[in-house]
C-alpha positions in Angstrom: -82.5 12.6 -31.5 -79.3 10.6 -31.8 -78.5 7.4 -29.9 -75.3 5.6 -29.4 -76.5 2.1 -29.9 -73.7 0.2 -28.0 -74.2 2.1 -24.7 -77.8 3.3 -24.8 -76.9 6.9 -23.9 -79.4 9.1 -25.8 -78.5 12.7 -26.6 -81.1 15.0 -27.9 -79.4 18.1 -29.4 -81.3 21.3 -28.5 -84.8 19.9 -27.9 -87.8 22.1 -28.5 -89.0 24.1 -25.5 -92.4 22.3 -25.8 -90.5 19.0 -25.1 -88.7 20.5 -22.1 -92.0 21.9 -20.8 -93.8 18.5 -21.2 -91.0 16.9 -19.1 -91.3 19.8 -16.5 -87.5 20.2 -16.7 -87.5 23.6 -15.0 -88.8 22.0 -11.8 -86.1 19.3 -11.7 -83.3 19.8 -9.1 -79.9 21.0 -10.4 -76.4 19.8 -9.9 -73.0 21.4 -10.6 -69.5 19.9 -11.1 -66.2 21.6 -11.7 -63.8 20.5 -14.4 -62.8 17.0 -13.4 -62.5 13.3 -14.2 -64.4 10.7 -12.1 -66.0 7.3 -12.3 -69.8 7.0 -11.9 -72.5 4.3 -11.8 -76.1 5.1 -12.6 -78.3 3.1 -10.1 -81.4 4.2 -12.0 -82.1 5.9 -15.4 -81.2 9.6 -15.3 -82.4 12.3 -17.7 -80.3 15.5 -17.6 -80.8 18.8 -19.3 -77.5 20.6 -19.6 -77.6 24.3 -18.7 -73.9 24.9 -19.0 -70.7 22.9 -19.7 -69.2 20.3 -21.9 -68.6 16.6 -21.0 -67.4 13.4 -22.4 -68.8 10.2 -20.8 -67.3 6.8 -21.7 -69.4 3.8 -20.6 -67.3 0.9 -19.4 -66.3 -1.0 -22.6 -68.2 1.5 -24.7 -67.7 4.5 -27.0 -67.3 8.0 -25.7 -70.3 10.3 -25.9 -70.0 14.1 -26.1 -72.7 16.4 -24.9 -73.0 20.0 -23.6 -75.1 23.1 -23.2 -78.6 22.7 -24.5 -78.6 18.9 -24.7 -81.1 16.5 -23.1 -79.3 13.3 -22.2 -80.7 10.0 -21.0 -78.3 7.6 -19.1 -79.5 4.0 -18.7 -79.9 2.3 -15.3 -77.0 0.2 -14.3 -74.4 1.8 -16.5 -70.9 2.4 -15.2 -68.8 5.1 -16.9 -66.0 7.6 -16.7 -66.9 11.3 -16.8 -64.6 14.0 -18.2 -66.0 17.4 -17.4 -64.2 19.7 -19.9 -66.2 22.9 -19.0 -67.9 23.3 -15.6 -71.2 21.4 -15.7 -74.6 22.7 -14.5 -77.6 20.5 -15.2 -81.2 19.8 -14.3 -81.7 16.1 -13.6 -84.4 13.6 -13.0 -83.9 10.1 -11.6 -86.4 7.2 -12.2 -88.4 6.1 -9.2 -88.9 7.9 -5.9 -86.7 8.6 -2.9 -87.4 5.2 -1.3 -86.6 3.1 -4.5 -83.5 5.3 -5.2 -82.2 4.8 -1.6 -82.8 1.0 -1.8 -80.9 0.7 -5.1 -78.0 2.6 -3.6 -78.0 0.4 -0.5 -78.1 -2.8 -2.6 -75.2 -1.4 -4.8 -73.1 -0.6 -1.7 -73.7 -4.0 -0.3 -73.3 -5.6 -3.7 -76.6 -7.5 -3.4 
């Protein structure tokens, strides 16, 4: 496991299948994104397992982090960043909390509370 200390993004290169099974990754929802550049804020911690693609994410004021197919990536809650999707992205993902807490965080962020 490697960690970029200044921005707290954790990238685990090719984790063991036993680790993925323990996290129940295969049951997580999936998300896809075409080659693109876009800003993003993480209202809660997100863990993603990259099925396909290659990305560079640069936290605001931080150092770019590169990840791609086979990586398990943890993004910290509250981080704002710029994404560069270099190869089409397909990932499993898991957000901290439940639907209610996730919705409340998004409402608060939208209202800037």
